[in-house]
KOLNU-663521 format. One record per residue (C-alpha): x negated, y negated, z negated; residue in one letter. Coordinates in Angstrom, 2 decimals. Each point is the difference from the previous one (the first is absolute). Example, Ala and Ser with C-alpha at 12.3 -4.5 7.8 and 13.67 -1.06 7.14 Angstrom:
REM residues 2
      east     north        up   r
    -12.30      4.50     -7.80   A
     -1.37     -3.44      0.66   S
This chain:
REM residues 683
      east     north        up   r
     56.97    -21.60     50.32   M
     -0.40     -3.08      1.23   T
     -1.77     -2.72     -2.12   K
      3.10     -2.16     -0.39   A
      2.22      3.39     -1.65   R
     -2.90      0.27     -2.22   I
     -0.23     -3.54     -0.89   A
      4.19     -0.17     -0.76   A
     -0.60      3.45     -1.78   L
     -2.04     -1.95     -2.84   Y
      1.51     -3.31      0.08   G
     -3.21     -1.74      2.08   V
      1.72     -2.62      2.15   A
     -1.43     -0.39      3.61   T
      1.66     -3.55      0.36   S
      1.38     -2.75     -1.72   Y
      2.17     -3.30      1.03   S
     -1.86     -3.37     -2.06   P
      3.14     -1.73      1.28   A
      3.63      0.69      1.27   P
      0.00      1.43      3.74   G
     -3.93      0.21     -0.26   R
     -2.25      3.65      0.07   T
     -3.47      0.29     -0.97   V
     -1.38      3.30      0.44   P
     -2.40      1.57     -2.37   A
     -3.64      0.66     -0.11   S
     -0.13      3.44      1.47   D
     -3.58      0.59     -1.77   A
      1.89     -1.32     -3.04   A
      3.01      2.85      0.40   V
     -2.41      2.82      0.09   T
     -1.90     -1.94     -3.49   A
      3.55      0.21     -1.79   A
      0.04      3.30      0.84   L
     -3.16      0.82     -1.24   A
      0.65     -1.49     -3.10   A
      2.93      2.34      0.09   L
     -1.26      3.53      1.04   G
      0.13      0.18      2.80   V
     -2.06      0.58      3.09   D
      1.57     -1.45      2.85   V
     -3.14      1.15      2.00   A
      0.78      3.98     -0.87   A
      3.55     -0.30      1.36   D
      2.20      0.54     -2.95   P
      2.91      2.83      0.37   A
      3.71     -1.75     -0.88   E
      0.25      0.77     -3.29   P
      2.77      2.70     -1.86   P
      3.34     -1.73     -0.46   E
      0.44     -0.73     -3.21   R
      2.73      1.24     -2.61   L
     -0.44     -3.52     -2.03   L
     -2.39     -2.77     -0.08   P
     -2.49      0.43     -2.72   P
      2.02     -3.20     -1.92   T
      3.49     -0.50      0.10   V
      2.13     -2.20     -1.62   V
      3.67     -0.60     -0.94   V
      1.66     -3.30     -0.95   W
      2.19     -0.61     -3.15   A
      2.90     -1.36      1.75   D
      1.85      3.41      1.08   G
     -1.36      0.31      3.47   S
     -1.00      2.96      1.31   V
     -3.58     -0.33      1.55   P
     -0.61      0.93      3.82   R
     -2.76      2.60     -0.82   W
      2.68      2.06     -1.78   V
      2.69     -0.06      3.02   A
     -3.36      1.20      2.14   D
     -0.07      3.26     -1.87   L
      1.20      3.24      1.81   P
      3.49      1.12     -1.53   A
     -0.36      1.94     -3.29   G
     -2.85     -1.32     -1.43   A
     -0.20      0.28     -3.41   E
     -1.85     -2.76     -2.18   L
     -1.42      0.16     -3.10   R
     -1.62     -2.81     -2.31   L
     -2.22     -0.32     -2.87   R
      0.56     -2.78     -1.53   P
     -3.26     -2.77     -1.12   E
     -1.04      2.22     -3.39   G
      1.69      3.18      0.25   G
     -1.02      2.89      0.40   D
      2.49      1.85      2.21   R
      2.17     -0.07      3.45   F
      3.60     -0.41     -0.51   D
      2.30      0.10      3.24   P
      0.27     -3.68      1.22   W
      2.75     -1.44      1.39   D
     -0.79     -3.71      2.15   P
      3.66     -1.09      0.13   G
     -0.20     -0.27     -4.26   T
     -2.27     -2.77     -1.91   A
     -2.89      0.68     -0.99   T
     -2.26     -1.00     -2.06   P
     -2.05     -2.35      1.03   L
     -4.17      1.16     -0.12   G
     -2.64      1.57      2.37   A
      1.23      3.77      0.35   H
     -0.73      2.83      1.67   R
      1.85      1.57      2.53   L
      0.53      3.54      1.19   R
      2.18      1.27      2.93   V
      0.59      3.47      1.87   A
      1.57      0.44      3.21   V
      1.55      2.66      1.30   P
     -2.38      1.69      2.47   D
     -2.55      0.01     -2.68   G
     -1.85     -3.11     -0.09   R
     -0.52     -1.77     -3.31   A
     -2.19     -3.43     -0.65   A
     -0.28     -2.37     -3.28   E
     -0.41     -3.23     -0.36   A
      0.55     -3.20     -1.57   H
      2.86     -1.89     -0.95   L
      0.02     -3.84     -0.96   I
      3.32     -0.88     -1.05   A
      0.13     -3.54     -0.37   A
      2.62     -2.60     -0.65   P
      1.45     -1.46      2.63   A
     -0.68     -3.97     -0.46   K
     -2.85     -1.60     -2.59   A
      1.04     -1.64     -3.33   P
      1.31     -3.44      1.16   T
     -1.67     -2.90     -1.27   P
      1.87     -2.69     -2.32   P
      2.23     -2.11      2.33   P
     -2.10     -3.16     -0.19   R
     -3.92     -0.72     -1.72   T
     -2.45     -2.03      0.54   H
     -4.35      0.79     -1.02   G
     -3.37     -0.44      0.87   L
     -2.60      1.29      2.37   L
     -3.10      0.38     -2.05   V
     -3.80      1.25      1.39   Q
     -0.77      0.97     -3.45   L
     -3.72     -0.37      0.11   Y
      0.57     -4.02      1.01   S
      2.10     -0.63     -3.10   L
     -2.85     -0.55     -2.64   L
      0.85     -0.97     -3.75   S
     -2.31     -1.90     -2.27   T
     -0.04      3.26     -1.54   R
     -1.19      2.24      3.13   S
     -3.47      1.09      0.97   W
     -0.07     -1.17      3.26   G
      3.02      1.44      1.89   M
      3.46     -0.27     -0.86   G
      0.89      3.90     -2.23   D
      3.11      1.72     -1.25   L
      0.46     -2.18     -3.48   A
      0.45     -2.96      2.66   D
      2.48      1.46      2.20   L
      1.94      1.22     -3.02   A
     -0.48     -3.67     -0.96   D
      1.45     -1.75      3.06   L
      2.38      2.41      0.31   A
      1.51     -1.49     -4.06   S
     -0.58     -3.22      0.85   W
      1.38     -0.28      3.58   S
      2.82      2.59     -1.40   A
      0.93     -2.52     -2.99   R
     -0.06     -3.34      0.86   T
      1.06      0.13      3.77   H
      2.04      3.22      0.01   G
     -2.39      2.36      2.24   T
      1.64      3.89      1.22   G
     -3.47      1.51      1.59   F
     -3.90     -1.10      0.23   L
     -0.56      1.48      2.85   Q
     -4.32      1.08     -0.07   V
     -2.29      1.69      2.75   N
     -0.96      3.20      0.19   P
     -1.87      0.83     -3.62   L
     -1.47      3.30      1.38   H
     -3.98      0.99     -1.19   A
     -2.04     -1.88      1.90   A
     -3.34      1.81      1.70   V
     -3.05     -0.55     -1.83   P
     -2.90     -1.74      0.31   A
     -2.25      2.70     -0.09   G
     -2.97      1.51     -2.14   P
     -0.99     -3.10     -2.34   E
     -2.80     -1.94      1.91   G
      1.75      0.81      3.21   G
      0.73     -2.89      2.18   T
      2.58      0.10      1.40   D
      3.64     -1.62     -1.23   P
      3.45      1.37     -0.67   T
      2.36     -0.62      3.04   D
      2.20     -2.46     -1.60   P
      3.22      0.67      1.67   S
      2.47      1.39     -2.14   P
      1.52      1.67      3.09   Y
     -3.02      2.56      1.50   R
     -0.17      1.63     -4.04   P
     -1.95      3.00     -0.62   S
      3.18      1.60     -1.77   S
      3.51     -0.69      0.43   R
      1.29      2.62     -2.99   R
     -2.11     -2.10     -2.68   F
     -0.86     -3.74     -1.24   P
     -2.42     -1.42     -0.05   D
     -2.16     -1.06     -3.52   P
     -1.14     -3.12      0.71   V
      3.36     -1.54     -0.68   H
      0.02      1.05     -3.72   L
     -0.39     -2.46     -1.99   R
     -2.79      1.30     -1.79   I
      1.30     -1.46     -3.96   E
      2.97      1.20      0.19   D
     -1.61      3.37     -0.91   I
      0.36      1.49     -3.47   P
     -3.10      1.10      0.10   E
     -1.89     -3.05      1.12   Y
      0.07     -1.46     -3.18   A
     -2.53      1.68     -0.97   Y
     -2.71      0.39      2.47   V
     -2.12     -3.35      0.30   P
      2.04     -2.69      1.71   Q
     -0.74     -1.82      3.47   H
      1.58     -3.37     -0.25   A
     -2.99     -1.74      1.35   T
     -0.80      1.80      3.25   E
      4.05     -0.17      0.26   A
     -0.11     -4.31     -0.39   A
     -2.92     -0.06      2.52   R
      1.74      2.00      2.82   L
      3.24     -1.91     -0.53   R
     -1.16     -2.98     -0.21   D
     -2.19      0.11      3.19   A
      3.68      0.88      1.76   V
      2.15     -2.96     -1.93   L
     -2.71     -2.58      0.05   A
     -2.71      0.89      1.76   K
      1.74      0.54      3.73   G
     -1.45      3.39      0.12   E
      1.86      2.70      2.17   L
      1.39      2.89     -2.52   I
     -2.90      2.74      0.17   D
      1.96      3.68     -1.09   R
     -2.94      1.66     -0.52   D
     -1.45     -1.76     -2.81   A
      3.29     -0.38     -1.78   V
      0.11      4.03      0.84   W
     -3.45      0.03     -1.26   A
      0.05     -1.77     -3.20   L
      3.05      1.51     -1.09   K
     -1.12      3.56      0.81   R
     -2.85     -0.53     -1.98   T
      2.64     -0.91     -3.00   A
      2.21      3.15      1.35   L
     -3.25      2.04     -0.66   E
     -0.57     -0.77     -3.47   A
      4.08      0.02     -0.50   V
      0.04      4.06      1.03   H
     -2.86      0.36     -2.77   Q
      2.58     -0.54     -2.77   V
      2.42      2.78     -0.83   P
      3.68      0.01      0.57   L
      1.82     -0.23     -2.87   T
      2.48      3.29      0.13   P
      3.26     -1.97      1.06   G
     -2.38     -1.11      3.06   R
     -1.89      2.75     -0.02   R
      3.59      1.64      0.67   A
      1.54     -1.70      2.67   S
     -3.38     -0.42      1.84   Y
      0.55      4.10      0.29   C
      3.72     -0.23      0.91   D
     -1.14     -1.99      3.20   F
     -2.76      2.14      1.14   L
      1.96      2.57     -0.39   A
      3.09     -1.95      2.28   A
     -2.58     -0.93      2.33   Q
     -1.97      3.06      0.84   G
     -2.45      1.33      2.64   T
      0.81     -3.54      1.47   A
     -1.74     -1.80     -2.66   L
     -2.32      2.30     -0.15   E
     -0.49     -0.75      3.60   D
     -0.52     -3.72     -0.53   H
     -1.87      0.52     -2.83   A
     -2.91      1.97      1.38   T
      0.51     -2.06      3.09   Y
     -0.99     -3.09     -2.46   C
     -2.95      2.14     -1.52   A
     -1.87      1.19      3.66   L
      0.38     -3.61      1.23   A
     -1.88     -1.00     -3.21   E
     -2.96      2.44      1.42   V
      0.55      0.31      3.78   H
      1.70     -3.15      1.22   G
      3.97     -1.12      1.11   P
     -0.50      1.54      2.65   D
      1.26      3.35     -0.18   R
     -1.43      0.71      3.70   H
     -3.37     -0.76     -1.16   T
      0.19      2.74     -2.87   W
     -1.90      3.54      0.12   P
      1.50      2.29      2.01   A
      0.93      2.36     -3.09   A
      1.75     -3.30     -1.21   L
      3.03     -0.76      3.14   Q
      1.98      2.95     -1.28   D
      1.76     -0.93     -3.51   P
      0.71      3.71     -0.29   R
     -3.55      0.96      0.54   S
     -2.11      1.75     -2.39   A
     -2.71     -2.85      0.28   A
      2.79     -2.21     -1.32   T
      0.70      1.59     -2.64   D
     -3.13      0.27     -1.43   R
     -0.23     -3.29      0.40   A
      2.65     -0.84     -1.90   R
     -1.19      1.65     -3.00   L
     -2.84     -1.51      0.17   E
      1.05     -3.13      0.17   L
      2.89      0.39     -2.32   M
     -0.22     -2.78     -2.10   D
     -0.06     -1.88      2.74   R
      3.21      1.38      1.69   V
      1.66     -0.29     -3.82   D
     -0.98     -3.72      0.23   F
      1.90     -1.38      2.90   H
      2.94      2.74     -1.05   S
      0.05     -2.54     -2.73   R
      0.25     -3.08      2.10   L
      2.47      1.60      1.84   A
      2.36      0.74     -2.89   W
     -1.09     -3.69     -1.96   L
      0.85     -1.93      3.27   T
      3.24      2.26      0.48   E
      0.77     -1.52     -3.84   G
     -0.47     -3.84      0.97   Q
      2.14      0.61      3.27   L
      2.96      1.44     -2.19   A
     -0.69     -2.90     -2.43   A
      0.28     -2.61      2.58   A
      3.48      1.47      1.85   Q
      1.39      0.39     -3.95   R
     -0.89     -4.20     -0.93   A
      2.07     -0.46      3.72   A
      3.14      1.92     -0.91   R
     -0.31     -1.61     -3.66   E
     -0.59     -3.53      1.32   A
      3.84      0.77      1.66   G
     -2.00      0.94      3.75   M
      2.99      2.08      1.47   E
     -2.44      1.84      2.55   I
     -4.00     -1.01     -1.71   G
     -2.48      1.06      1.75   L
      0.10      0.57      3.61   V
     -3.15      2.61      1.22   H
     -1.22     -0.13      3.96   D
     -0.90      3.52      1.15   L
     -3.29     -0.52      2.61   A
      0.71      1.51      3.72   V
     -3.47      2.41     -0.88   G
     -2.96      0.22     -2.18   V
     -3.80     -0.21      1.48   H
     -1.48      2.81      1.58   P
     -2.60      0.95     -2.08   G
      1.77     -0.26     -3.32   G
      1.60      2.03     -2.38   A
      3.25      0.40      1.55   D
     -1.32      0.79      3.19   A
     -2.33      2.81     -2.06   W
      2.10      1.32     -2.52   A
      2.96     -0.05      3.10   Q
     -2.72      1.65      2.22   R
      2.59      2.04      1.78   D
      3.16     -2.20      0.64   I
     -1.99     -2.98      1.55   F
     -0.66      0.52      3.68   A
     -3.92     -0.04      1.07   Q
     -1.61     -2.57      2.25   G
      3.40     -2.11     -0.06   I
      0.24     -3.61     -1.25   S
      3.12     -2.01      0.05   V
      0.89     -3.07      1.48   G
      2.64     -1.96      2.26   A
      0.24     -0.48      4.13   P
     -0.29     -2.88      1.95   P
      2.46     -2.71     -0.49   D
      1.41     -3.39      0.79   A
     -2.44     -0.58     -3.31   F
     -3.48      1.87      0.96   N
     -0.74      0.76      2.62   A
     -2.70      2.38     -0.70   R
      2.32      1.95     -2.62   G
     -1.14      0.55     -3.86   Q
     -2.15      3.02     -1.49   D
      0.53      0.12     -3.70   W
     -2.49      2.07     -0.88   G
      2.32      2.77     -1.59   L
      0.52      3.67      0.84   P
      3.57      1.18      0.30   P
      1.76      2.77     -2.01   W
      0.68      3.28      3.05   R
      3.55      0.32     -0.27   P
     -0.37      3.74      0.35   D
     -1.67      0.45     -2.96   R
      2.73     -2.37     -1.32   L
      2.85      2.22      0.70   A
     -2.12      3.41     -1.48   E
     -0.06     -1.58     -3.42   T
      3.39     -1.39     -0.19   G
     -1.39     -3.36     -0.19   Y
     -1.82      0.82     -3.20   A
     -2.54     -3.07      0.96   P
      2.93     -2.67      0.14   F
      1.99      1.19     -2.50   R
     -3.27      0.32     -2.44   D
     -0.57     -3.66      0.87   L
      3.14     -2.05     -0.07   L
      0.68      1.99     -3.03   R
     -3.53     -1.93     -1.65   N
      0.63     -3.33      1.52   L
      3.90     -0.11     -1.24   M
     -0.74      1.20     -3.70   R
     -0.45     -3.92     -0.83   H
      2.08     -1.86      2.96   A
      3.12     -1.75      0.39   G
     -0.63      0.53      3.35   A
     -2.40      1.00      2.67   L
     -1.01     -1.76      3.05   R
     -1.35      2.39      2.95   I
     -2.58     -1.88      2.41   D
      0.85      1.24      3.35   H
      2.59      1.62     -0.60   V
      0.91      0.91      3.93   M
     -3.07      2.29     -1.24   G
      2.48      2.78     -1.34   L
      1.60     -0.25      3.88   F
     -3.27      0.27      2.15   R
     -3.38     -1.30     -0.44   L
     -2.64     -1.01      2.99   W
     -2.81      2.54     -0.24   W
     -3.44     -1.31      1.31   I
     -3.21      2.41      0.77   P
     -2.91     -0.84     -1.90   E
     -2.02     -2.08      1.82   G
      2.61     -1.53      2.51   E
      1.48     -3.54     -0.04   P
      3.60      0.39     -1.16   P
      0.93     -0.93      3.50   T
     -0.78      3.50      0.56   E
      2.44      1.80     -2.84   G
      3.55      1.84      0.19   C
      2.90      0.23     -2.08   Y
      0.61      3.29     -2.24   V
      3.18      0.57     -1.29   H
      0.95      1.09     -3.90   Y
      3.68      1.53     -0.84   D
      1.12     -3.13     -0.93   A
      2.94      1.57     -1.42   E
     -2.31      1.76     -2.54   A
     -2.00     -3.02     -0.88   M
      2.83     -1.62     -1.07   L
      2.07      2.58     -1.24   A
     -3.34      0.45     -2.29   V
      0.08     -3.68     -0.71   L
      3.24     -0.27     -0.84   L
     -0.10      2.50     -2.95   L
     -2.44     -1.12     -1.76   E
      1.43     -3.66      0.06   A
      3.16      1.95     -1.23   S
     -2.04      1.33     -3.15   R
     -1.67     -2.36     -0.87   S
      2.17     -2.79      0.56   G
     -2.39     -1.34      2.29   T
      1.57     -2.51      3.31   Y
     -1.83      0.01      3.05   V
     -1.37     -2.98      2.31   I
     -0.91      1.12      2.96   G
     -2.32     -2.53      1.71   E
      1.33     -0.59      3.81   D
     -1.76     -2.58      1.84   L
     -1.20      0.18      3.09   G
      0.47      2.21      2.82   T
      2.69      3.14     -1.07   V
      1.20      2.09      1.98   E
      3.53      0.28      0.67   P
      2.43      1.46     -2.82   G
     -2.88      0.07     -2.48   V
      1.40     -3.19     -1.78   R
      3.67      1.58      0.29   G
     -0.59      2.80     -1.41   T
     -1.79     -1.37     -2.53   L
      2.11     -2.47     -0.77   H
      3.40      2.61     -0.37   A
     -2.56      2.31     -2.41   R
      0.13     -3.11     -2.56   G
     -3.47     -0.97      0.48   V
     -0.70     -3.44     -0.40   L
     -2.09     -2.60      3.46   G
     -1.76     -2.75     -0.21   T
      0.73     -3.03      1.82   S
     -2.07     -2.80      0.48   V
      0.76     -3.65      0.64   L
     -2.27     -1.12      2.74   W
      0.62      3.44      1.52   F
      3.87      0.20     -0.04   E
      0.83     -1.47      3.55   R
      2.77      1.32      2.66   D
     -2.72      1.60      2.38   W
      2.13      1.78      2.53   E
      2.00     -4.08     -0.08   G
     -1.08     -2.78     -0.44   D
     -3.00      0.26     -1.80   G
      1.31     -2.43     -2.00   R
      0.20      0.74     -4.39   P
      2.23      2.33     -0.85   V
      3.21     -1.71     -2.44   P
     -0.22      0.97     -3.31   A
      3.43      1.44     -0.10   E
     -1.39      2.08      2.37   A
     -2.55      1.50     -1.85   W
      0.14      3.56     -1.14   R
      0.59      0.89     -4.13   T
     -1.63      3.16     -0.07   D
     -3.51     -1.40     -0.47   C
     -2.33     -2.02     -1.52   V
     -0.11     -3.66      1.33   A
     -3.30     -2.43     -0.20   T
     -2.11     -2.67      1.34   A
     -3.10      1.84      0.21   T
     -1.97      2.79     -0.26   T
     -3.69      1.22     -1.47   H
     -0.54      0.32      3.88   D
      0.90     -3.31      0.77   L
     -0.51     -4.04     -0.69   P
      1.54     -1.45     -3.32   S
      2.94     -2.17      0.50   T
     -1.64     -3.60     -0.38   A
     -2.44      1.79      2.43   A
      2.45     -0.28      2.73   R
      1.95     -2.94     -0.59   L
     -3.48     -1.81      0.26   S
     -1.36      1.63      3.10   G
     -3.37      1.70     -2.65   D
      0.49      2.88      1.78   D
     -0.63     -0.80      2.77   V
     -2.84     -1.47     -0.53   R
     -1.20      2.34     -1.95   L
     -0.05      2.49      2.90   R
     -0.97     -2.58      2.44   E
     -3.03     -0.38     -2.38   R
     -0.75      3.47      0.34   L
      0.80      0.53      3.76   G
      3.11      2.61      0.05   L
      2.68     -2.45      0.24   S
      2.86      1.30      2.87   T
      2.02     -3.08     -0.39   A
     -0.55     -4.14      0.44   S
      0.41     -2.09     -2.75   G
      3.61     -2.20      1.60   A
      1.16      3.93      0.77   E
     -0.32      0.72     -3.92   A
      1.00     -3.30     -1.33   A
      3.19     -0.06      2.63   A
      1.04      3.23     -1.28   E
     -0.44     -1.58     -3.89   V
      2.15     -2.79      1.55   A
      3.07      2.37      0.74   E
     -0.01      1.90     -3.29   W
     -0.35     -3.81     -1.57   L
      3.57     -1.26      1.94   S
      1.45      3.11     -0.74   V
     -0.46     -0.94     -3.75   F
      0.86     -3.42      0.12   A
      2.92      0.84      2.60   R
      1.16      2.48     -2.80   M
     -0.51     -2.46     -3.16   G
     -2.74      1.38     -1.17   L
     -2.59     -2.52      0.10   L
      0.47     -3.80      1.49   A
     -0.45     -0.87      3.49   P
     -3.47     -1.27      0.69   G
     -1.49      1.49     -3.61   T
     -3.78     -0.35      0.48   H
     -0.29      1.11     -3.97   D
     -1.98      3.51      0.37   E
      1.57      1.40     -3.96   E
      3.37     -0.81      1.43   E
     -0.05      1.60      3.33   A
     -1.51      3.55     -1.79   V
      2.78     -0.40     -2.07   R
      2.38     -0.26      3.56   A
     -1.53      2.94      0.85   V
      1.44      1.68     -3.74   H
      3.05     -1.44      0.42   R
      0.58      1.91      3.36   F
     -1.12      3.34     -1.07   L
      2.67     -0.73     -2.61   L
      2.70     -0.92      2.57   S
     -0.39      3.59      1.52   T
      2.36      3.28     -1.36   P
     -3.67      1.58     -0.67   A
     -0.31      1.83     -3.06   R
     -3.58     -0.60     -1.33   M
     -2.06     -2.93      0.81   I
     -3.17     -0.18     -0.88   G
     -2.29     -3.01     -0.63   L
     -3.84      0.16      0.86   W
     -1.54     -0.99     -3.28   L
     -2.55     -1.93      1.63   P
      3.10     -2.52      1.08   D
      0.78     -1.15     -2.87   L
     -3.62     -1.88     -0.85   V
     -0.21     -0.74      4.01   G
     -2.63      1.78      0.91   D
     -1.46      0.02      3.68   R
     -2.00      2.64      0.39   R
      1.29      3.66      1.06   P
     -0.95      2.85     -1.87   Q
     -0.88      1.94      3.11   N
     -0.15     -0.85      3.31   L
     -0.10      2.54      2.14   P
     -2.99      0.62      2.44   G
     -2.88     -1.31     -2.07   T
     -2.20      2.04     -2.13   W
     -3.20     -2.61     -0.54   A
      1.98     -2.72      1.51   E
      2.46     -0.82     -2.75   Y
     -0.52      1.42     -3.97   P
      3.48      2.17      0.20   N
      1.51      1.29     -3.14   W
     -2.77     -2.15     -1.99   R
      1.85     -3.79     -0.49   L
      1.47     -0.25     -3.59   P
      3.30     -2.54     -0.13   V
     -0.76     -3.09      0.67   A
      1.88     -3.15      0.36   D
      0.46     -2.50      3.07   A
     -4.07     -1.39     -0.40   T
     -1.88      4.14     -0.19   G
      0.24     -1.15     -3.39   R
      0.40      4.06     -1.90   P
      2.91     -0.10     -2.67   V
      0.60      2.26     -2.51   T
      3.12      1.83     -1.30   L
      0.32     -2.64     -3.34   E
     -0.16     -2.95      3.21   E
      2.33      1.73      2.12   L
      2.61      0.51     -3.12   A
     -0.21     -3.79     -1.37   A
      0.10     -1.50      4.24   S
      2.51     -1.95      0.74   P
     -0.24      0.51      3.73   R
      0.55      4.19     -0.86   A
      3.04     -1.23     -2.34   H
      1.44     -2.20      2.69   A
     -0.40      2.97      2.77   L
      1.37      2.61     -2.35   L
      2.87     -2.38     -0.89   G
      1.49      0.26      2.75   V
      0.84      3.36     -0.91   F
      1.31     -0.97     -2.80   A
      2.16     -2.52      2.00   Q
      1.49      2.67      1.57   A
      0.61      2.24     -2.87   R
      1.64     -2.85     -1.24   A
      1.91     -1.19      2.93   G
     -1.00     -3.67     -0.97   A
     -2.32     -2.52      0.53   E
     -2.94     -0.08     -3.01   L
     -2.29     -1.90     -0.18   P
     -4.02      0.95      1.43   L
     -2.19     -0.41     -2.21   T
     -2.07      1.92     -2.47   G
     -0.42      0.41     -3.90   P
     -0.57     -2.88     -2.09   P
     -3.46      1.65     -0.47   D
     -0.65     -0.02      3.57   A
     -2.82     -0.94      1.92   R
     -0.76     -0.62      3.22   P
     -1.25      2.45      2.76   V
């Protein structure tokens, strides 16, 4: 077989189209490396694989349509189905309604051939969100209250939800990924934790650094840590220091070690045992990784060879020797799960129609818990990223190992199903970062630059079927982050399946036409409309030009200040023509409100308000392309002068109330005074 034929069989693309009418060949070495990661040695000249009756996983949609794979079966094929949770195969007619679930299918044909496959029976569309709602977009670590231990926590999240819903009618809170981070390493080590929430150790379990320690019942019976907690909090709020995640975790871990020594009451012990049973091997693996990382360091690649395999005899022995530490980390997962549930409960009880919107990162750290526990599912020696485009000529390497599409199919997408089920348990909606990854990912061989990669395709139908199945089971809405270069047909497919998109004001231009701003009425309905994201400047920074000046200062700017100012001026003129902003207005706060009045004039189902915009913060939370040059993921919410703002101050801020009042006006359909409560003080 030719390499092109082999690549086509395994979903490896030998070229890609960065723009309409332009095709770029993929690196030959990248194609070879991608195939090798999929277990195919091109140099061995593999033979054409035998034709299969069925692929490892097939899909049937609950819309009555007969799947194509059924039509492709030989005449006289007999089908038998074992439903999820069932113990026998019964005759199955694909033309009749099939219960939703992850089933097993058997097929036998007259010539004696037989096959078995996973069958995902999924609803045709994801649950439909309310016709109109607005909410806040928050990076939890940045939201400190006067009770936080140096960074925002789950109690702060619950309090923000309750305040914003009861006072301003917000319907959701979208939060950054709360996945478990890669630990800092053995005590006494110097390597800090990667602060990015988008490169976690595990996406399967939340990070206990977000715990509100005082809300743990057993904490009442151990020595308190109020003085140390106040020192960490004041360092950020009063002294202008960066959020020190490692210092926060060190203090919380000390408190949690003491909590772990307090016996659970019978009822709480029963609840903990239920959690252990429900999570099973996945939690045991995660906790074992955490325990081993305390001894051998956080990068599993540096561990003794015998411990590289989570199923080895050496790992079993180590797990027994470290059983107390395994139980400690299992307990933390249970405690964090409980506080996540409490935050969602608080949001819904306050009247939020959706509540928490959790964020699913694209992947995990190559040396972390998931990459260790699920090593057979991940492609070895490969990282995912993005090819060169108009915004980044060098491409991007995100340092995340991809799942192998063949292994996912062989398991019936069990890793993806389990991941979604855990994330959706306490979510009103789920945002999927880089949702295009359900269709294809840019694979980069280890040691090569991002330009030397290639696309590897996934079975998008199966990935979407699993997503919609789990969303329907939990009643969770689904949002896809579909910004940037998107393969033709992807947005249409996602829309047809009820997955909302993401629209950011500054990107909404007629790129295939005159390049002018897209009129409000022409925006799509099924999306979350926002003014910015965690990777972009705040609205005040964009309007003032502070974002350009920051990038110029760091040597990152690709656009001139004049170009950026012209873009802003064009949008402001749009707002003025629509009557959303008085012509010639130079009031920054009023311009920020006009931005959000415009978003409200679009048909978007969900409108997201970046929390720092409430108080005029000018600093981005993350500046792509930087590492040591900028304190990514370590800044507290601050006012226009850079002074940190607590949750309590934000809730009393006239500027915050005025901006949120824009949404109240829209709901009421009349002009309302843009003032804060009587006790509000300036922020």
